[in-house]
N, C-alpha and C positions, 0 to 999 in steps of 0.2 A: 180384219186381215183374216185370210179363209186358214180353214185348219190345216188344207194341204201348206199354207205357203208356212206356218208355223211353222210345224214338223218340219219341213228344208230348215228356217231355222234356226234351231234348235237344235238340229245334225251339226250344222256350221259349226254350230257353235261349242262342239262338244268335240270335235275334229282338231279346231282350230288350240281346243286347251290341250288336248294331246300332243299336240305337236309343241307346242310349250315344250311341254313337260319333259317327250324326249331331247329336245335341242336339250335344256337344263343339265339334263342327265352327261351328255356330251362334254360338258365343258367343265374343266376344270375349277374355277369358281361359280358352277352354279349353284351347289350348295347353301351360297354364302347368302342366297336373294332366294331361294325356292319356299322357306319358308314362309316368308312376308311380302311376296310378291301379288298383291293382289287385283293388281290389272296392271295394261300397255296401251298408251294408244299408238295406232296403226293403222298408216294412211297405205292405202297402194290401190291403183284404178286398176278398174275391172273390163277388160276390154271380150266384148260382148260376142265376139268372134274370133278370139287368140286361141291358139292349143291350149286347153289345160292343163299338160303339162309345163307349156314356158310361163302363167300365171304360177304355176308350184315353184319354180323355179325360184322368181320375184318375191312370194312368199316366202319362203324360207330364209334365201336371201336378204330382207327386209327384217324376219323375226329374228336373226341370228346380230343384225346393228342394233339393233333395243335390246337385247338382252348382253352383249358385248357392254353395252353401255351403262345399262342395268350395275352390272358386275363390276363395273371400274368407278364407278361414285359411291358405292356401297358402302364403302371402306377406307382408309385410307394407305392398308398395303395393296400391297402388287397377290394373283391366289399366286402358290406354286413358289413364292419366293420367300428368304427372312427379309427382318428391314435391319438395316445397315446403320448404328447409331451413328460412325462415325461418319460417312456418307448421306446422312440425313435421308435414307431413302431406301428403297428394295430392289430397283433397275441396273443395283452396281456389282461388278464381278465377285464381290462379296455375299454377294445375296442366296447363291444358290451354291446343292451338295456338287462337290467332284466327282461324284458316281454315285450311281444307282446304291447302294452298299450303303452311307453313306445319311447317319444321322444329325441334327443339329443339338451341340452339348453344351451349349454357355456363350458367352460374349471375352470376350478378350477387354484388359482392363479399355483398350480407346473404343470401345464400343460395333466391333468388327465382329461378326459370326461365324461362331468354330463348329468344325466340323469332322466326326469322328465315324470309322467302320462300324456298323453297329454290331457284331463280334463282338471287337475287341473292345468295346463300353457297356455290354455283359459282362467281358472280363472281368476289367477295371471296375465293375461295383460289383462283383461277388453273386450276378447271378445265379440261383443254383445249377438252372441246368442248358449252361451256358453251351457244354456240351452238344446240349444234342442241335444247335444251328449247325452241325458238323453233317448230322446225316444224310440221308440220301432220301427222303426227300426230305428237308432241313425240319424244325420243329419253329413255330412263330410263338413269341414268345411278345410281350409287351412290359414296359418300362413308363410308370405314370411321373411325370416329376412336376414340383412345384417352382412357380415362378420366380420367388429367394434364388431357390438354387441357383438355376439357369444363368440370371445377373448377379448374381453375387461378386462375381470382380470388376462389375463394368460400376468406373468411374465416374460421380456423381456431375458432373464435367462434361460430360461426353452423353448422357443421356435426352431423348427427344424426351420434349412436353408433352409432344401427340400421339405418343405411341406408347401401350405398356403391353405386357407376356404376362400372363396372368400363373401358366402351365401348359403342360404338354404332355402327347403321349409320343414316346419312341417306339415302334413296330416292324417286326419284321420276322424270319422274312415271308414276302408272299412268293410263290411257286411265280415266271412269267416266263414265256413262252422267250427262246433268242435265239439270234444268230451266233455258226460258231467265234464268229472274231471278238463277241460278246461279254462270252466268260458264263458263270455260270449262271444259271435261271434264275435268281433270288432278288429279290429289291425289297427295298427297306425305307421307313417313310415315317414322320415328325405332321404328326395332327397339334397345332396350338393355339390356343385357346388366347385369344389379343384383343385389345381397345383399341379404341381410335379416339384421342379426344376434340371438338372442338368447337366454332366457336359459343354454341348451344347445348350440348350435348355431349354424354360418351356413351359408346356402342359396343358391344362384344359381339364376334362373331370367332370362325373357327379356320386354320387357314392351315392349308396342305401342305406341305413343305416335300422335293423331291421330283426325280428326271426320271427318265426310261433310261434303260438299258442303254441305249446311244447316246447318250444325254440328250437328249428330244423334250420338250417339254412333256409333263403328263397329263396331255389332252390325246396324245397319241398312243396313249395306253390301248383305251376299247377296243383299239383296231386288233389288240390282242388277248383280249379278255372278253367273251362272250356277257359281260356284266361285271365291271371292276369288283372286286371283293370286300371291297372297303366303304359302298355307298350310304349301303342301309345305316350304318352306326354312324355315319355323318351327316347323313339331313337325321336321325334322333338326333345327335347334339348339337345340331343346331338351330334345331328345332326349342331345344333344352334352356339356350343358352338366350333365346330372343323375353323367355320370362325373366330374366336375372335384369332388375333393375339398378344399373347405378345412379352415382348421384351427391353421397354419402350424407350422414346423419341430416342434414336441414331439408333433404329433396322429399319429399312427401311420396311412403309408399316406398321408399328406395331401401335400400340394404347399407349396413358401413360396412370399413375394409372388412375386418372379421369373417363377417357374416356371407360375404361374396367372394372368400378365399376360398372357407367353409365349401358353396353351394358347388363353386367347380373344380373344384378338388372332388365332389361327389358326382360332380357329370362326366368327369374325366376319368375315371373309374369307371363306370356302366357305361360310359363307350366303350373298355377297353374291353370289360365283361363282353359284350357284342362282337365285336370286332374277333376274341377269341374262339366264341361260339359259331359267328358266320364262319371262320376256319375251320372250326371241328366236322360243320353240318358239310363242308366242300368236301370234305376229304373224304364221305365217308359213300359222298356219289361216284363214281365209277363213271371211264371217260368214256363204254358202252351203254351206261344209261345216260349220257348229255346228248352222244351220239343218237342217239333214238331218240331224242326231245327235240333234236333239231331236225330229225331228218325230213318232215313234211314243208318244209317251207321252200316254198319255190321261186323262181325269179318274178319280179315285177313286169307288168308291160313296159315302161320304162324300161328297166335293166334287158332287157328283152330285144326292144327296140336298139338299145345302145350296141348291144350282143353282136346283131347284124352289122351294123352301120358300123362297128371297130376293123381298122387295119393293121398290120401285125405290130406296130408300131407302139398301139392303143391298148392290146393287152402282154398284160406285167405278172411277174412273180414277189410275192411280197416275201424275202430270205431270212425274216426272223420267222415266223406265221406259217409258212408254205402255202397263203391265202393265193386266192387268182387275182389280179387289181384291173377292172375293165373301166378303162375310160371312154367320159361320152361328154360330151355337148357341154356348153356352160363351167363346168371343172364338177360334173358329177359322175362321183365314181364307187363304183362297187365292189364288193368283196363278196368270194366264190370258197367255199373250199374246193379240190380237186375231184371231188362228185358230181360239183355242178352245183349244190348247195349254196343256195343264196345267204351271206354273214349278216351283210349290213349296208346300205348305199347313204352317203353323203356327197357333199359337196367340198372341192378345194379348192383353192385361187390358182393361177399357175405359176405362179413363186414356189406355192406351198409343193405341189406336183414336180416342180425342175428339181429344189431341193433334194427332196428324196431317193430322187435318178440320182443325182451328182453323189450325196452320201454312199449312195450302194443298198438299200433298204427296199427297195424297189427293181428289179433288172427287167429289161425287154421278155417275151420268150420270144426261144424258139422258134421256125415255121411250121414245126414236128407241133412242138408245144402247144403251140396259137392252133393251127384245124385239130389236134385232137380238143384241145380243150375248149372249144368252139362248138364242135360235135356234141361232146356233153352235157352243153352252158343249155345249148339249145335243144336238147331228146326231153332232159328237164322241165322249160320251159310248156 
């Protein structure tokens, strides 16, 4: 192999790894496999005369499918949802919080997940700083709770043998951009350490429970954040949990129940400290500094092509964040600030795009808005 060919191969390998990491960062369950994902088997035909943009679309779609499969098979639970012992699954109507302000607070005797407004939960637990949650901007508080406390009311007859809750952090409020009808722009989340028991082993993982202000799944939140503020803490905790071995006293190198509980409590408290530290760091950064940091980002070639080809119906406005949405071919979707800076580009299915239209999350830009936006966007290209 010549040096030039080898160098190109190294570049291709590095780029593919970066694409996978970027896709994982956008998935609600990406943290479940990021720390221990060593390889994926990618099979994709390469047409030597094909448009590179078409190949890029096929590549991202193929990687998306592989990563979704890996997340789905990684644990017995469903990312973003609590396990319901009564229904023996995490896909029922009980498994999702009623609003973006509510956190998991335990189980009913029959195994149904219970939810409560985070501020009310802090008030009932007599948190000394609960009044600060009503400030503008609100305070950020964390509550670490052990598994015994959360499942104390659950009757033994309703407990699933394949699922175990070891502990959690209830955290809020994260500030988030909202539309007028969505109410106050705050978000509360629950971070749970859970165990799944298979035929041969038991595994620990971190699950993130919550919904976006509009009631959508958490994956949609990346559109409202430049980077979701809990990502670093979640990655650290998931990596730490990977080092905890379960199996009881007979398992070689494994921990007994008391040691497991102590380790998990330590990881949860370490994660809570990281969430609080990250919140303080973000609060110190002014909006001006963030805008200046992002100001140099220009549209990609494919984004510019899609802007030029877009008809008036393909230029939309996201009512929650105020960003401009430009729809391209094959689900390509580009997000811009109103002054023409590229925020991000992703792929959406036709159903997902239509659902956002029907929910009123995206509205069509008027003819004047579309013309002005197109002019500003192309000027930056």
